[in-house]
N, C-alpha and C positions, 0 to 999 in steps of 0.2 A: 581402451580406445583399441578396437576389433584390427586387427592382423593387417586386412586390405585398406583400409580408411580411406579417405572421403576422393571421389573421383577427381573432382578441381584441384586435392591436394596433390595429387597424382601426377595429374597434367600441369599444374604450375613448377614439380619436381623433374616431372622428366625434358618442359622445357627448359629449366634452368641448365640439366645436365648435358642437354644438347647442344648447350649456347657454348658451352666453356668444352665440350668433348671433340667438336669437332672442324674447332678453329687449327688450322693449319695440321688436320688429320691426314690429310696427303691421301692417296686411294684409299678403300676400305680394306683391301685384302692386306694392308701396310698395318691394319691397327688390332688390336685386341681393347676391349674395355670391362672390367671388372666393374661391381656394383657390389661395396660392403658395403654392412651398416654401418661402420664406422672406422674414420682414418685414425692414425696415430698422430698425437700433436709434437712427436718429437722420433724423427728418422734416425739417430743415433745406432748404432745398431746392439750396442750392448745393452740399453736398457727397453726395448721392447721386447715385454714380457707376452703381450695378448699375439695371439693367431693371425690377426691380419698385419701385426709390425711386421710378424715374422714371415708374412708372405712374401711380404712387400720389399724386405730388405733382402729376403735369398736370391731376388732377381740384379741389387745392383752390390752388394758384399759377399763373399766368399770368404771360407774359412779352409784350412789344411788339410781339414778331412769333409766326405762331406755323406749324404745318405740320398741312396738312391730310393727308387716310386714303393719299395718294397720294404725300407727302411735298411739295410744293408751299409755298410761303410767304408768306406775306398776312398783312393786319393780326389786330391784337388790342388788347393797351391803346394801343399808335400809328395814331392815324386815320389819317396821312400821314407821309412824309417824302421829304427831297429833297435832290440834292448839289450846291453852289453850287460845291463845286471838287471835285478829287479824294480831297482830307482833310479834308474838313468832309462832315459829316451833320447836317439839322436834322429833329426830328422833333416831330411836334407828337399830343400826348394825345388818349385819348379825353373827353368829357366824362361824368357822371356815374359813375364808376368810384368803388365803393365798398369798402373792407376788409371782411374777417370781423367788426370792432368798428364798425364806420359811419363809419369813420375815410374821407371822402373823400381819395381817389389824385393827387397831384398830383407834379410836377416833381421835389422834393424827392426823395419816397420812389425813384423813379429812380436820381436819380443816387448817395442811399446805395445801394441794391443793387447796381449797377453795380463801384460799388468794392470794398462787400465781397466780390463775387462775384472779384473781382481779387488782391484785400489775403488775406484768411483763406488759410491755410497747406491748411486741409485742401480749400478748394472743387475743384470738380471741373471746371470752368467758366472756370480761372482762364486756360487758353492759348485760349478764343474770346475774350476780352476783352484779353486784354492788347494788345492790337495799340489799342486805345484810350488817348492820352495825355492828354487832359482831357474834363471833361464840368462845363457851363456848364448854370448854369438862368437862365431866360428868364422870369418870369412863373412862372403857377402851369402853365402848357399849352404849355411850351417848352423842347427842351430840344436843347443844339448839342454834338457830337461832333467832336472834333479826334483823327485818328489819326495813330500817330508815321511811316505810310509811307501811300500809297497802299494800299485795301481795296474790292476790287470785291463781297466778297459780307457788308459790315457785317451788314444784316436779319435774313442767316440766321443768322450768328453769335448775334445780339442774340436767335435765337428760345432759346437755350439757357437764358438768365439770367432767372432766375424772380425779377419786384419784388417784394418783400415787405417786412415791417416789424413791429418786434420786438410781443411780444407783453403786454401789461404785465399780465397773469393768468399770465405765463410759460407752458413747454408749446414744440411748434411756435409759429414767426412766424407773422403773419399773412399769408393772400393774399386774392386776390380774384377765386377762380376760382368755377365752378357749384357746391363743394362746401366743407363748412367740414370742420373736424375734432374729432368730436364726443369721442371717447375714444379712447385711444393707449396699448396695452400695449406698452414696442418689444420688435421682435423676436419677435413672436408677433400681434397684430390691428390693425386699426385702422377704426376707423368711421366716414363719412364722412357728414352732414346735408345733405342740402338747402339753402342760401344763400339766404333769401329775395329779400333786396335785389342779385341778381345783374342786372348790367349789360345784361345778356344775355337769350337764352331759356330757362325757366325749362326742367329737364330733367325728363322723368317719372317716372323712378325716384328716391323721396325720400332713402331711403338707401342707401347705397352702403358693402359691406365685406369687408374682405379679411384674410385667415386664414392663420395658417403651420398650414400639416403638411408635415410635412419627407417623410413616406412616401410617396413615388408610389400606392403598393396604396391605402393610406388615405386620399388626395384622392380618388380612384375612389371610396372607396366611401363619403365622405361625400356625392358627388354622387350615384350612386345614391340612397341613403336619404331625400335632399332638405337635407340641412344645408348644400350651398354648389349654387351653379347656374352656375357658369360655372370651367374648368379648362382652362391652359392645357398642350401637348404637354411645356414643357422639363421633363424629370426625369420625363417621361410616355412610357415607351416607346409607339410608335406603332402598334400590334399590340393594344396593350393600351386603348388609349385608342377604338380603330375598335371592339374586342369591349366595352366598356362601352355604344357607341352602339349596341348592339344592343337595347338596353332599349326599347321602345317611346316610352317619356319621353326618349329622350334624344338627339344628334344631334351629328354632326361638322361643324364649319365651318374650310377650310383654303384656305393660296395662298400662292406662292412668295414669300417675305421677302426681306430685306436684310441679313440678319443670318449672317455670311458664320464661317468658321473657319480659322483657319493655325497653320500652326506657328511659334514665335519662336526663333533660338538664338543662344544670345552668341558676339557674333564680337567681342569688344573685351577679355576679361580673358585673358593668357598661359594662366594655370592655371584651371582652374573647377573645385573641391572635387566637381560631382555629375556627370562625366563623367569615362571615362577613366582611373578611378582617380585622381583628383586631380593626374594624369602632364599636365602641357600641357592643351591645349582644342581639340579636334579641327572645330571650327566656326570658327577663325580659318582654315581653306583652305576659296577656294573650288568644290573638287572636292568636299570632301564636304557642303555646300551641294548642289551642284547631285545629288549621288549620292540625298539625301533626296528631291529631286524628281521623278525616276526608282524612286525604290522604292514608293512609294504611290500604289497605284491610287485613283484621286482617285472614278472612276466604279464603282466596286464599291462605295466606302464611300458615295457616293450614292444608289445603290436599296438599300442596307441598309434593310430594312422597316421597320425603326424611324427611318431620317432620309428615305428619298423626296425628296432635293430634288435639286438641282442641282451636277456638278462645278463649280471654278473654277478659274482657272491666273495670275487677275489678284486683286487688293485690289479694285478698282470690276467689280461684277455687270455682266454685258450690260445695257445700257440707262441704264446711268449714266454723268455727265459725265466723260469721264479715260477710259474705258475703252478699251481697243487692239484694234480688230479683226482690225488686220495679225498681231497674234505667231500665234507658232507656240503650240500647247497643247502642254507638256511630255508627252511619250509615258510610259507605264506601262514600263520597261523593267530588269526587276530583274539583269539581268545585267553592263548600260553602269552602272548604279549599282555593284554589286561592285569593274567594273575601276576606275573614279573612286577609290572607297573604297582599293585598294589601292595605286593609284597617288601615293595623299598618306598614306601610308605606314601605312594601316591595312588590310591583306591577312585579316585575323583580325575584324573590325570591334570595337566596343568595348561599353561600357555607359555608359548615361545614365540618370538621373531624368528623368522627363516630370511636369512640373504641367500637372494636369489638373482641370477642376469635380468635382466628383464629380456632379454630372448629366448631363453628356457620355458617361458609360460604355459607350454604345450602341455608340460608335466606337471605343474601347478595344481590343477586341479583333482589329478590324482595321486598326487600328495597331501592333499589338503583333507580328499574322503577317506583315501587310510589311516591317517594318523588321526583323524579326529576321531574313527570309529574306534579306537583305543583309549581317547578323554587327550591326547596329544592335539591340541587346539592352535594352529601356525598362524602366528601373522606376520602374511608375505612385507617383504621390505627388496624390491625389484627396484637394480639398481645397473650402471652401466658394467661393464665386464672389467674396465679396468680398475674401477671403484674396489668389485666386488673382490677383486684380487689383492688391493692395499688393503681393502680390509683384514681379508682372511693372513696376510702377510701381518699383520699387524697386532693379530690374534683377537681381534677387536667384534668376535658375534660370541654367540650362546651357541645357534645351529645354523648351519650352511647349508648349501646346496655345491657343489664346486664341481668343472668340470678340469678334463685334464688331458692331454696329448699326448701319451706315453711314445713317444719318437722312437726311444732305446728300445721299446721292446721288451723291456729287461724291469722284473720288481726290484731288483737292486738300484738299480740308476733313479727310478720313481721313489723308491724308501728314502734317500738322501734328503728329498725335499719333502716328504708327504708326511714320512713314519719317526726317521732319527728325531730325538731329542734337542728342542730349537740350541743352536750355538751360533758363534760367529761361520763357521762352516758348513755346518748340517741345521733341517728342519725350516727352511725360510718360509714355504708355506706349508705348517705343521699348524694348523688353525687352530687347532683345540690344544698345542701344546700338553700333545700327548710325550708322557715319558716312560721307556721301559730300559733297564739297562739291559738285558738280555740283546732285547731288539735291536738297541745300539749297537751291544758288541758285533752282534752278526752283520748288519747294515756297514761296518765298516770291513771285519774279516772278508766277508762277501768281494770287495771292490778289491781288497788286495790280496785275492785266491785268481793266480795264470792256468789252476788245475779249472775245467770246466765241471768237473766231476764232484772236484768237492765245493765249488761255490755255488751248484744248484743243491748240495745237500742244504747248505746254511740258509738260502731261499726258501726252500720251503720249511725249513722250523719257523723260521719270519711268518709265513706265512699262519700256520699252526697258532703262533701265542696273536697274531691282528684276529685273527678268528674269533679264540678265545676269550678275547678283552673291549670285543670290538670297540676300537677308537676312532673308526668312520664304517660307513655302512654304503657298501660298494651298490650302485643299481643298475644301471646300463652301459650296453656299449651302443656307441651311435652307429646310424646310418646316413656316409656321406652322398650326398646326393647335390647335383648341381644343373639347373637349367642353361641352355645354351642355345646360341641360334642354329641351327641346323647347315653346316659346312665346317665350321669351328672343331677341326679336330683337338681331343683334349681326355684326356685318361687319368683320372683321379688317382693320387696319392696318396698312401697313407698317412703320411703328417698333414696334409691338409693344403700344403700350399698349393700357391698355380704360379707356374715358372712360365715366365713367356719364350723361353727357351724350349720348351715341351710342346708348342702351337702352335698349330699351321693353319693355313685357310684352303680348304678344296677351289680350287678354279676351276 
């Protein structure tokens, strides 16, 4: 179905949205409504790995540390931290912080939240904090973390783990953020209300609402008729978004972001049922993987009128820690790709299923053309983002296009999830099960290096190995665009989160 959908469908979606969005919303300048393609079915902050879950949760929950709009790490629930030695971190809590039921935040809440993030099998952040060996509580304000090994970036890791407590009334856990959950319909909508006892500056917007409108055309229709106030571009063709902004009541705000797209290939199973008719696994051969790097025209993908991003050749974007300026970018060379495939025993190419998110279709035709041009015939399997992430986590794919928001702006942080050999503590989203002992050692050593120069050298070597073995094919860096109602003050963040505390209406 085309992204625009039918006008009757759009009208019905907008009417339904308007019905609940306006109920009890008060004055117009007291609320902001965001339309997402999907709303999580679970608001537990440790279980939401999708962009939408993280964005909604960041309004309700807080961690010990936090990232600003440019991804720098600073204080949040932690007033200070220090390292008596390389394996010990002492954290002091802020005073006067309360959960949404009025309970005061104490060190024991932190201990329980960190342990839950480590032990919950559904936790998205297990890998971030598994490096912590023990958590000791000293009084009501002091927590001492002992790590299994030296780890230089613990404050960065702690920014991912929300501190929460059980909700005695049932429903989502309680947080300490500027908003509390007022109404939640799993998979459909979330309404947040300003928390009057918030320990920081009170948000100017009293009510922040997130609505699930799956069809891109319906989201734009709801924006035009005033049912919603803000629509991110993901899943909405950029040309349609900009066309909507021709309405004098709407504007578009955009910036080059840190969401990257890359192809991941199964490099472990002798046979893969989704490739080459289930007879063997072409991606075990480095020559096949390199052929993919040569076959894809990244520049054309980046210039696509619905993308307008930037071509990338590494998992670290330019400016991120660990980006290797000395690596030669792979050229677009279909002829060389065909030669490599022939050398690997695939002169006529092969068929392979491509797992891809349904809202990434703007690049699908280009990928089909580029890979088909060298004989790799892809069979697209469109799916929800959450389902694609789960498939990659299970390593149940032959070829997948994955997106990753590199919120740490650091190759080492991403590599622990995407490149390290899968273990209990690493490689949760290493969808191809790539395993390289030298790469593993570099990833682990970089996390333990307190000296930035030494750490940079380790990550540069890691980037060289990844370029040589090609377990993934980096494609593009996304441009983050948003259509919004004129008068709404909004500045896009690099992590793509939409925070009510950063919004306000011009009156």
